[in-house]
N, C-alpha and C positions, 0 to 999 in steps of 0.2 A: 874299407877300412879309412878312416878320416884322417886327414893330415892335420899335424899339429897346429898348424896356422889357423886351421877352421874352427878347431876348439876353442880357441882363445875368442874368436867372435861369437860364436853361439851361448856361451855363458852370459855374458852382458846382455842380450837380448832376452833369456829367459828370465834373467831377475827383473828387467823392466816390466815384462809381461805381467811376472806375479806381482809387482807392487801395483799395476795398475788393476787387476784383479781384486786385490785388497782393498784399494782406496774405494772401488767401486762396492764392495761387500759393506764398507764402512758408511757409505752415503748412503746406501739403501737402508741399512740400521737405522741411521740418523734419522732417515725421512720416517720410516715406520714409527720410531718412537716418537717424533713430534706430532706425526698422526694421532698415535695413542693417547698422548697426552692432550691434544687439542679435543679428541673425542670424549675423554674424561672430564675436561673443564666444560663442557656445553651444559647448559641450562635446559632442563626438560621444559616443554612448552605447557604453559597453564592453561586448563581447560576455561572457554570462556563462561563466564558467569551467566546464568540465564535470568531474564528479567522476573521477578516476583509475579506469579499469576494474580490477575484480578480476583477479587473475593468475590464468588458468586452469592448473589442475592438469594435469599429464598423465595419461592414463589408464595404470591399471596395466598393466605388461606381460603378457602371456599366458602361460601357463603351457607351457612346452615340453611337445610331444607325443613320445610313445614308441611307435613303432610294433612291436606283436608279434604274428609269424606263429604260427599254429597250424594243424595239418593234420588232415583227416578223410579216412578212406578206406572206401570201400564199394563193392559193384556198383551201379551206376547205369545199366547198361544190361543185357540178358539178362533170364532168367526170373525173377530174385528182384529186380529193380529197384526193386519196390514197398517192398520191406524195406528196400534200400539207402537209399532217399530218405527214409524215416521217420528211420532213425538220423541222417541228415545233417540233417534239421528239427530234431531234438533239440539237435544241437551248435550249429546256427546260432542256435536261439533264445539259448542261454546267452550267445554272443558279443553278440548284439545288445543283451540286458539289461546285459551289462558295460559295453558302450560307452556306454549310456544312463545309466549310473550314476558317469560320469566318473572312474572307479577311477585312483588316483595310485599309482604305483610308481617307487621311486627319486627322487621328487621330480618327476616328470613325469605327465603325463595319458596314461594308457594308451590307445593306439588298436589295437585286436583285430581281426586279420584272419585269416578262415578260408579256407585252400587247400583246395578239395575236388578229389578225384581218385577216378576208376573204377577198381577193380582188376577188375572183370568176374567176381569170385568165382573168378579165375585165378590158381594160384600164382605162374607166370612174370609175369604182369602185376602181382601184387602186390610183388614184389621190386622191379620196374622204377618203381612210383610211389613205393614206399619211398626209393628214392634220390633221384628227384626232389625229394621233400620236403626229404630231407635237404641237396641241392644248393641248395634255396630258403632254408635257413637259418630252418627252422621250429624252435621252441623246445619244441615238443609235440604230440603227435599224440593223436588221439581215432579209436579203429577197431582193427584192421580188422574188418568185420563177422564174416566166417567164418573158422574156425581154420585152415582150407586155405591161407589167404593170410597169416593173421596169424603162424601160426609160421615160413613161411621168411623173411617180412619182419623179424621181431623181431631177428637177429643184426646186420642193418644199422642200426636205431635203437640197438642196443646200443654197437655200435663208435663211432656218433657221440654217445653219452651223451644220446640225447633221450627226455625219458619217454613211455610210450604208456599210455593206459588204454581196454581194449575194452569196449563197453557189451554185447557179445554173443557173443564167442568163448569156447567153453566147455570146449574139449579140454583136458584136464590139462597135457598137455606144454607149452602156452604158456608155464606157469608154472613149469615144473619144471627149466627150462632154466638157472636159476641168475643170469638177467639182473635185476638190481637196479632198472632202470627201467620194468619190465614189469609192469603191472597189469589187474586186470580189476574189473567191480563187479557181476557175476553170478556164479551158482553154479557151478561145474564138473559136466563129465559126469559123475564118479564121484559126484557127489552126486545130480545129476539121473536118472541112469540108474536107480540104485537105487531113487530116489521113485516113479518112474513103474511100475518093474517090479513094486515092493511093492504098490502101490497097485491094479495089474491083478491080482496073485496074490490080494489079500485081498479085493478087491469082486468079481471074476468066477471065481475059483478055476478056472482052466484046468488042464486035465490034459496037453496037447500045445498048444506055440506055436512059430510059423515067424517066424524073425528075417531081415529083409532090410536091407540098407544100399545107400547110393549110392557105396561107395568113396573118399569124401572124408574128411579127417582128422576132421571133425565127424561125418559119418553113422556111419563104422565105429566111430569111439570110443564113442560113446553105444549102438551097436548091441550092442558088446561089454560094457560096464556092465550092460546088460540083461540079457543072456543071463547073465552072472557070476552076476546076482541071483537070476535064475529057477532055475537050477540049484541054486544054495545053498538054495532054498525046496523042492528035490526036484520041481520041475517039469520035465518032458521037453521037450527043447529041438531041433527038427529042425536038420539041417545047414544051415549059412549059405546063403543066398541073395543075390545080388548084382545091382546095376544100376549106374548112372552117374549123376551130378548132369544128365544131361539125357536120362535115359529117360523116355519117355512112353508106351511099347507095355510094357505089363507081361503080356500075354497068356500067353507062353509060362511065365515065372515061376509066375503065378497058377494056370495049367492043372495044373502039376507040383504045386503044393501042395493043389490041390483034391481030388487023389487022396489025400491025406495026412489030408485032413480035419481040420486043427488048429482048437482052440479059440479061439484068439487069434493075431492076427497083429501084430508090431511093426516099424515102418519108421524106420530111422535116415535123414533126409534131409531135404529142403525141402520147402515146399508145392506149387511147381511140379510137381514129380515125386509127391508123394504123394497130391495130388489125383487124378490119372490111375489110380494104384493103387487107391485105394480104391473108384473108379466102375467100373473095370475087374472088380474082385473081386467086387462086387455082381451086376454084369452075367453074371457067370460062376455065380452062385447061392452063391456064398461066404457062409456065414452066422457065420464068426469074427468076434469084436472085433476092430476094428483099433485101434492105438494108435501113438501118435507122440511124438517129442521136440520141441522149441521150434521148431525151423525148419519145421515143418508145423502149428504150432499157432495158426493165424490162421484168421479170418473167410474168407479167400478160398479155403480148403478147399471151402466150400460152391459159391462161384463156379466152381471146377474139376471139383466132385464131383456138385454138387446134392444130391438128398435121400439118396444114398449116405451123405454124411458125416455124417449123424444117428447120435448115439449113441457116436460116436467118442471115444477118450479121447487126451489129449495132456496134455505137461506143459511149463511155462516156467520158465526158471532165474532165477526173482526173482518178485516181486510182479505182479500183473495190471497192465496199463496203467490200468485204471479205479480201481486203487487208489493210485494216484500221488497227489501233492498238488493239492490243489483248484486252488491256484495255478498249477503247472504246467499242468493240463489246462486252466483257463480261457485261459490265456497262449498255448498250443499251437493251441486252435480258433481264437483270435482272430486269431494271425498266417497261418496256413495253412488256415482254414476247413474242417478236416478233424479228426478224432479221432486219435489215435497209434494206431498198428497193432501193435505189439510191444514192441522196446526203444528207443524215442526216449526215455522218460523217464530210461533208464540213460546213454544217450548226452548227455543234458543234464547228468546228474549228473557225467559223465566229464569234460566241458570246464569244469563250474564247480569240479570239484576242482583242475584244473591251475591256473586262475585263482586260488582263494583260496590255494593254495600259494605262488602269486607274491607275493600282497598280504602274506602272513605273514612270508615272507621279504623282502619288499621289494625284491625283484629278478625279473626275467624269465630270468636265468641258470639254464640247467639244473642246474648243478654247485651253486647257492646254493639252488634251490627244491626238489630233489630230496628233499634230507633232511627238509624240512618235510612233504613228500607221504608218504613212508613212513611218518611217525608221525601223521598227520592223523586227527582226529575231527571229521567232517562231518555235519550235517544236510541230506541232500538230497530231492530229491523222491520218493525211493524207501525213504526211512529213514536212518537212523543208518549211514556207513559209515566203516569202519575197515579197514586191511589188516594180513593176518599177515606174516612175513618171507618168504614167496613173491610177495608182492604179490596174492593172493586175498583176496576180500571176506570179513572174519569173520562168522560167522552167518547167511549167505546163505539166503534163503527158496527154495522151489521151490513152484510153484502147479500142481495137478491140474486139468485141466478137461475137461468133455464138451460136444460139439456138441449145442445145441438150440435149436430153431426157426431154424435157420441162422446162429446166431452161437455163438461158443466160451464157455461160462459157467464161470466158477470154482467148483469145489466143494470143494476141500481144498487147504491150505497144509502144507507139510513144512519144518520148522525145527529142526534139531539133533536129527535123527532121530524128532521128534513129530510126527504128523499130527493136525491139527485140521480141523473144517469151516470153510469160508470164512467163514461167519457168525461162528464163534466167534474166526476170525483178526482179522476187522474189528472185533469187542467189544474184543479185548484191544488195538488199535490206537487206541479210542476213538471208532470210528465205526460205522456200520452200526446 
């Protein structure tokens, strides 16, 4: 029981406490209201404006390309396919380098394409592939390897107005036909034949010489020039003996010649038939000096004839492959992993001559670049190249070789009718 006096004290305290609680509640409500009002009045953060992106420039339009078709013809099958492939390699190297250089012709990037044809060293096939290249719209041709296919093919190219440069065909008739688009970058047989014949006469002093040919335009042509030069030097020449470009059994011809005991034998033909000739001659006991033109002036003679080829003499209608520019030799070896055999430096120059004429004319149109080609002066891998009115190379060299240690070794160079040792020639060229 609570005393009356106590009740009076409790009541005021209760009222005081209730008032405090009420004031606290009001304070909290006011604080919450103010916070809410403050929150409602706060501005939202505006997103930061991005700087306008720089306008991208469109890439420059690529230079239009211009496909330029060139042809190459050589025997790629048969007995002298190794020589045909060597020639083709030279032309292909020039094409690849030109494409890598991104040459501009007529405001367009030139893309050169080499169309490769096999004429099988056959005259009929030579005309067939010539027409095939004309139909393919080639604007220039490197080839053919052989005179026997180059000569019958030349009227087809002439009618089509397509420039042709051979790196190895040597028969004079090729450029004696009056075709203004026909060229060659090697010496002619009427330069090469006298060179090897004169060297044979001067160094070996034969009294009696036998001359054989393979009945081709090349073989018969160079044999004729050799015989003519020997007779002019008052050297007796036996009646001509003949084979074919496929003859490998020469025993009947050689047995006949053995009975005449010649001091020297000259053969106009290729290495595939010349190798068996000298091998069988030695087997029969013939001691004559064997000599050959450029078709058989290769290291393959050792492969075909063995030791019998040692000491033979031969000529090439130009400088030796090893005397070509170092840049060419290094590039050829890097690309094909072999050294050039014979005329690859000349087919390389032939292809580059066509390309250079196009550059100077700023056109791949044969009618426009042909006049430039006719008057061109070009520093090639085989030296300075200029053409005479017939399309022959001016001041072409002829190199004389002997087979030594299984390799053909250059021993002399004939230029402008003057013969110098190979060492003297290299010195004059600034080498060796």
